[in-house]
C-alpha positions in Angstrom: -11.9 -33.9 2.1 -9.4 -34.7 4.6 -11.5 -33.0 7.4 -14.4 -35.3 6.6 -16.8 -32.6 5.8 -17.4 -30.4 2.9 -16.7 -26.7 3.0 -17.2 -23.9 0.5 -13.6 -24.1 -0.3 -13.2 -27.8 -1.0 -16.6 -27.9 -2.7 -15.4 -25.1 -5.1 -12.3 -27.0 -6.0 -14.1 -30.3 -6.6 -16.5 -28.6 -8.9 -14.2 -26.5 -10.7 -11.9 -29.5 -11.4 -14.6 -31.5 -13.1 -15.7 -31.4 -16.7 -19.4 -31.6 -16.4 -22.0 -33.3 -14.0 -21.2 -36.8 -15.4 -17.6 -36.5 -13.7 -18.9 -35.6 -10.3 -19.2 -38.7 -7.9 -20.6 -38.0 -4.5 -19.7 -40.6 -1.8 -22.0 -39.3 0.9 -25.3 -37.5 0.8 -24.8 -33.8 -0.1 -26.2 -31.4 2.5 -27.6 -28.5 0.1 -27.4 -26.0 2.9 -23.7 -25.8 2.4 -24.6 -23.7 -0.7 -26.1 -21.2 1.7 -23.2 -20.6 3.9 -20.8 -17.8 3.6 -17.0 -17.6 3.7 -15.3 -16.8 7.0 -14.8 -13.1 7.2 -11.0 -13.7 7.9 -10.7 -15.4 4.7 -12.4 -12.7 2.6 -10.2 -10.2 4.4 -7.1 -12.1 3.5 -8.2 -12.5 -0.1 -8.7 -8.7 -0.3 -5.5 -8.2 1.2 -3.8 -10.5 -1.4 -5.5 -8.7 -4.3 -4.4 -5.3 -3.2 -0.8 -6.7 -2.9 -0.9 -8.3 -6.4 -2.1 -4.9 -7.8 0.7 -3.2 -6.1 3.2 -5.6 -7.4 1.8 -5.3 -11.1 2.2 -1.5 -10.8 5.8 -1.8 -9.4 6.8 -4.0 -12.5 5.2 -1.6 -15.0 
């Protein structure tokens, strides 16, 4: 990743774009504690806001 460190977001992107374990190549040791971290609260709130806006937009178009 550009920041030089894995976070939950870029880890999700990397894993979701692969087509199986054989397609994943790690260039650095993986700190498995990254899977125990939580998302930043601001990002979760923004995701909720966007979901709500999407629902309103869908209802408006119906």
